[in-house]
Residue, then its C-alpha position, 0 to 999 in steps of 0.5 A: m339295822c334295828t329290828s324296829c326299823f324293819k318292823f316299821m317298813n314292813e308294816h307301812h310298806g314304805g321306803a325312800e330315795i337315798e344316796g348310797s353305794m352298792l357292791f356286787a361280788d360274784i364267783r367267777g366260773s361257778t358253773a364249771l366249779a359246780e360241774r367239777t364237784s359234788p352238789a354237797v361240796f359246792r354247797d359247802l363252798l357257797d356257805r363259806f363264801y356267804a359267811t366270809a362275805g357277810h362278816v366282811v360287809f358287817e365289819h365295814d358297816g355295810y348291809v347285806d341286801k341278799f345272796v343270789g346264787d353265787e353273788l353278794v349284793a351289799l349296800f352302804f348308806p350314810l345311816l350305817a356307813g357314814e358320808r364316806h360310803a363310797l370308800r367303805a364299799v371299795d374297802t369292803a370289796i378289797a377286804l373280801l378279795r383278801a379274805t378269799g385269798h386273792q393275794d395268796p401265792q397259791g391263789p384264791w380258795v374261791p375266785l371273785g370279781a366285783g363292782v362298786h358304784s354310787g348313786r341314788a337308789w330307792f331303798g325299802v320294802l318290795g313285794d306283797r305283804g305275805h312275802p316282803e323283801i327289803t332291798a334297793v332298786g334303780d339304775a345305780v343298782n343295775t349299773t353296779a351289777r353290770l360292773a361286777a359282771s365285767a370285772e376280771q377275776g381278782e378285780v374290782l371295777v369302780s365307777a369313775f363317780a364312786a372312785e372320785a367320791a372315795g378319793l382313789d388314786r387318779n393314776l389307777e388304771r381306767r377302763i372304758l366299758k360298754l355295759k349291757g343296757k347302757e347306750e353310752p360308754f362307761e368309765a370305770v377304775s380298775v382296782r386290785v388287791r396288790r395295787y390298792r392304797r387306801p386314800a391318805a388322811v381318811s380315818p377307818 
């Protein structure tokens, strides 16, 4: 995003509700990984994950909202990702699994699980003027985080709404989840690297 956009939002401390797609991806078993390695080695692993994830997100016209410990939060809005932002988010999640070795015979160099959801979110500046942060908030963002937490290693859980918007294969495995904080069962589509086929007749 342009520097002037960030400058304007910081100066005016504003934002807006917009439609978009969100991607959360985090390292599975990071506590155990940290326990088995030295702090410096674990730091190197996180640094490699951050660099890889950032490259993959930017390559797919997404925006890295933040890295929180072992988790990536990425946003895909029409301004950057186009109207097919849900597909961009799913493509990014799959590309990230590939980049971290989830289709390699020897297994991934870092184990990940991810969640993708689409919906309306508030995007803009939060925090006081001394420590502003540009981010997205709202139920859609929280739901994406819950999906990522429910995903297995090597799995992307895509909400049924985002899967429909992305044009994913209707024959993909569907799961009914009980997400923390949600009163009603939540339907999601399970996507894995080896089974993913990008929807036909959709340009990259």
